[in-house]
N, C-alpha and C positions, 0 to 999 in steps of 0.2 A: 504494500499499500504506499503510495507517495506520502512523503512527510515534509510539510513546509518548514523550513528553517527560519527564515525571514522572507519578506515580500519578494526578494530577488534570488533566493536560492531553495531549491527543492531537492530532496533525495528520495531514493527508493532502493531497498536491498532486496534482491531477488534470489531464491534458492535455486541452484543449478543442478547439482546432484550430490549425493551423500552429504559431506561437510563442506561443499563448495558454494560460494555465494558471489553474486555480482552486485556491486554498488553503482548506481547511476546517480550523477549530480547534475542537475540542470541549473544554469546561471543566466541571469539577465543583469549584466553590469550597468551602473549608471552611465548616462551619456557624457560626452566630452564637456558639455556646458556645465555639469554639476561641479561643485567645488571638490578639490582633491581630497578633503577629508572624508567626503561621501564615498568616493571611490575606494579609499584605503579602508574605510569601516567594512565595506562589502568583502575586500580581500581579507581583512583580518578574520571576518566571520567565516570565510571559505577556509582559511588556514585552520580555524577551530574544527570545522567539519571534517577536513581531510586528516587531521590528527587523530580523530575519533574512529576512522575506518581501519578495520583489521588488515594487517599487511598481507594476509592470505587472500583477501577478497580480490576478485577482478574489479577494476576500476574503469568507469567511463565518465569522463568529465566533458559535458557538451553545453553549448550555449551561445548566446550573443554577448560576447566579452567587450564589444565596442573597443576593440584593441587592434592596433595595427603592429604586428610583430616584426615587420621588415624581412629583409632577405639576408642580413649579416649573420649567417650560422656559425661563422668562424668565432664570434663572440659567445655563442650559446650552443656549441656543438652537440652537447649531450641533451638538448631540449628541443631543437628543432632541425628539421632537414634542410636540404639545399633549395627548396622550391618555395620559399616565401616571396612576397611581393611587397613593394613600396618601402617606406622608411618607418622605423619604430616610433611610437608615440608614448605619452605618459602611461596610458592604460596598457600598451604593449609591455613596457618595462615591468610593471606591476605583475602581469601575466607570466612573463618568462622568469621573473624571479621566484614566483609562486612554484612554477614547474621545476625549477632547478632545486628548490628546497625539498620537494616531495619526490623527485626522480620521476618526473612526468615528461612526456614527449608530445608535441603537437603534430598529430598524424596528418593533418591537411598539408603540411610541408615536406612530407616524406616522398610524394610522388609528383612527377612532372604532369601537368594538366594543361590544357589550353587556358588562356588567361580568363575567358568569361566563365570557365567551370571553377576557378579558384576564387573568384570574387562573389560576395554575397549581398553587397549593399551599394547603392549609388547614392553619392552625395547630392543632395537637391539642387544646390547652386552651382558647383563646379561640374556636376554630371559625371564625375570620375568614380569608377567603381573601385571597391576596397574589399579586403579579405577581413571580416571582423567576427565571424562565426567560426568556432574551432571545435575539433574532435580530439581530446586529450586522454591518453591512457598512461599507465605505468610503463617505464621503459627498462625495468630491470628483469632479470630471468629468476629462476628458482633459487639460484645460489646468491641472489642479492646483488649481482654485479650488472652493470648496465648491458642492455642488450637492444639491438634494433631489429625489428622484424616488419613484415608487411601486414602481420595479423593484427586485427583491431583489438584482440584481447590478450596482448602480451603483458 
């Protein structure tokens, strides 16, 4: 059953088989026009939620993070692949730092896609498309070491 954490974060823990579970977290981050304190408050709450998830659970963090994480994967090689777009913004820095802290990887950036398939929102004034919605999973293997794979449930 879905469980609201705050008005911008919802979680659901699903039984898979035996003692295996999947936790799904859906996030709607504050828009760029919100004060930085509001954005940081959501990320602090998300940090608290992630801290409470058993390490054995499969994890799927999805949502509209209103974040641009850019394409500079050399700064965040354990967090994102080589197929990001644009430049990073404040929300992107918050998201990448969170992913780094919890050994998460932004799956959207792992695969080369056509530009129009990577983007999810068009700015109303500039009419420029951005990637702001993300699918994020754990990036570590059973042994606790970082691992990269194309599987959504890594």
